[in-house]
C-alpha positions in Angstrom: 33.2 -15.4 47.4 29.2 -16.3 48.1 28.7 -13.2 50.3 30.1 -10.5 47.9 27.0 -11.6 45.5 24.2 -9.3 45.8 22.1 -11.8 44.0 22.6 -14.1 47.3 19.0 -14.5 49.2 18.2 -12.6 52.3 15.9 -14.0 55.2 13.2 -12.2 54.1 14.1 -13.8 50.5 14.3 -17.3 52.2 11.4 -16.5 54.5 8.9 -15.5 51.3 9.9 -19.0 49.8 9.0 -20.9 52.5 6.1 -19.6 53.1 5.0 -19.8 49.8 5.9 -23.6 49.9 3.7 -24.1 52.8 0.4 -22.4 51.2 0.7 -24.7 48.1 2.1 -27.9 50.3 1.1 -27.3 53.6 2.2 -31.3 54.9 5.7 -31.3 54.2 9.3 -31.2 55.7 12.0 -29.3 56.6 14.4 -31.1 53.8 11.5 -30.3 51.3 11.9 -26.7 52.6 15.5 -27.0 51.7 15.3 -28.5 48.9 13.0 -25.4 47.7 16.1 -23.0 48.6 18.8 -25.1 47.3 16.6 -24.7 43.9 16.3 -21.1 44.2 20.0 -20.7 44.4 21.1 -22.9 41.7 19.2 -21.4 39.3 20.4 -18.2 40.3 24.0 -19.6 40.0 25.2 -19.3 43.6 25.2 -22.8 44.0 26.1 -26.5 42.1 28.5 -26.1 39.3 30.4 -23.5 38.8 33.0 -22.5 36.0 35.6 -19.7 36.6 37.9 -18.6 33.4 41.2 -17.9 35.6 43.5 -16.3 32.2 43.5 -18.9 29.4 42.1 -22.3 31.9 38.9 -22.7 32.9 38.1 -24.2 36.8 35.1 -26.0 37.4 33.7 -27.0 41.0 30.7 -27.6 42.9 29.5 -24.9 45.4 27.3 -25.9 47.9 24.9 -24.2 50.1 26.1 -21.8 52.3 26.1 -22.0 56.6 24.8 -19.0 56.6 21.9 -19.6 54.0 20.9 -23.0 56.6 21.1 -20.8 59.4 18.7 -18.8 57.7 16.1 -22.0 56.5 16.6 -22.9 60.3 15.9 -19.2 62.1 12.6 -18.7 59.5 11.3 -22.1 60.5 11.8 -21.4 64.1 10.1 -18.3 63.5 6.8 -20.1 61.9 7.0 -22.8 64.7 7.3 -19.9 67.4 4.4 -17.9 65.9 2.2 -21.5 65.9 1.5 -21.2 61.8 3.5 -24.5 61.8 3.4 -27.6 63.8 5.7 -30.6 64.0 4.2 -33.6 62.5 2.0 -34.4 59.7 -0.3 -37.8 60.5 -0.3 -40.6 63.0 2.9 -42.2 61.5 4.9 -38.9 61.7 4.6 -37.0 64.3 7.5 -35.3 64.5 10.2 -33.2 63.0 11.4 -33.3 60.3 7.8 -33.5 59.3 5.3 -30.5 59.3 2.2 -29.0 59.0 0.5 -25.6 58.7 -1.3 -25.5 62.0 -2.8 -22.3 61.5 -4.0 -21.6 57.8 -5.8 -18.2 58.2 -2.0 -16.7 59.8 -0.5 -18.4 56.7 -3.0 -17.2 54.3 -2.0 -13.4 56.0 1.6 -13.8 55.5 1.0 -15.0 51.9 -1.1 -11.6 51.5 1.3 -9.3 52.9 4.6 -11.1 50.8 3.1 -10.8 48.0 
């Protein structure tokens, strides 16, 4: 099970990745943020095509991102919204979620520096 693997991401890991993503891409979407996390989990071998040896046979399956990781992502986005670092929307055509933009660049820079 994934929760037993010590390489799993913590909420703090996810928060750090989201903050770094926002620093590079101040106009983004919730799905783009989720993809950053998915990519990191995939690179760590925690999701995606997994092959396990069971005796003489090998079993391959596709592991998806966990509900806990999704909850952590949502929690981090809500934390950033509540602290007014990000806001819904990026322009007149995309005013609402899932689009988000950095609303306070100074707060974001302070976060980036504190997480480095």
